[in-house]
C-alpha positions in Angstrom: -0.1 0.0 0.1 1.5 3.1 -0.7 0.7 7.3 -0.2 -1.5 8.7 -3.8 -1.6 11.9 -5.1 -3.5 13.6 -7.1 -2.2 17.0 -9.0 -4.7 19.4 -11.0 -2.5 20.6 -13.5 -3.8 23.9 -14.9 -1.5 24.0 -17.8 -2.7 21.1 -19.4 -6.6 20.8 -18.2 -6.0 17.3 -16.6 -5.5 15.7 -13.1 -3.0 12.6 -13.1 -2.9 10.3 -10.0 0.7 9.7 -8.6 2.7 7.6 -5.2 4.1 9.9 -3.3 7.8 9.0 -4.5 7.1 9.9 -8.3 9.9 12.1 -9.0 6.7 14.1 -10.7 5.6 14.4 -7.0 8.5 16.0 -5.1 6.3 17.6 -2.7 4.9 18.9 -4.9 7.6 21.9 -5.2 9.1 21.5 -8.9 6.1 20.3 -10.8 4.3 23.3 -8.9 6.6 25.5 -11.0 7.3 24.3 -13.7 3.6 23.1 -14.4 1.6 25.6 -12.4 -0.3 22.5 -10.8 -1.8 21.8 -7.9 -1.5 19.1 -5.3 -4.4 17.2 -3.4 -4.0 14.3 -0.8 -2.4 12.5 1.0 -4.3 10.1 0.4 -4.1 6.0 2.0 -6.4 4.6 -0.3 -5.5 4.5 -3.8 -9.8 4.4 -4.4 -10.1 7.2 -2.3 -8.0 9.2 -4.6 -9.4 8.5 -7.5 -13.0 9.9 -6.0 -11.5 13.1 -4.9 -10.0 13.2 -8.7 -13.6 12.4 -9.6 -15.0 15.3 -7.7 -13.0 17.6 -9.1 -13.1 16.8 -12.7 -16.3 17.5 -11.8 -16.2 21.1 -11.2 -14.5 22.2 -14.4 -13.3 21.0 -18.1 -10.0 19.0 -17.1 -9.5 15.5 -18.9 -8.4 12.4 -16.5 -7.9 10.9 -14.0 -5.3 9.8 -15.5 -3.0 6.9 -13.7 1.5 8.6 -14.7 3.1 7.1 -16.7 6.4 7.0 -14.1 5.2 5.4 -11.6 2.0 3.6 -12.1 -0.5 3.9 -9.1 
């Protein structure tokens, strides 16, 4: 079992699910500067992360949620 985070990317208008150890996560610091993102979490259950992403998606025109191709949550 891992710790999961939801990345809400404003520049890509997409939601991504990451595992906390993902290099793209980096505690949200680098990605926020580069990609203009907001992070939601932590979630100790993968399903909870996807449930939050589905809720956020309903609030705006976002694609996803997508699983990160690097950490593959």
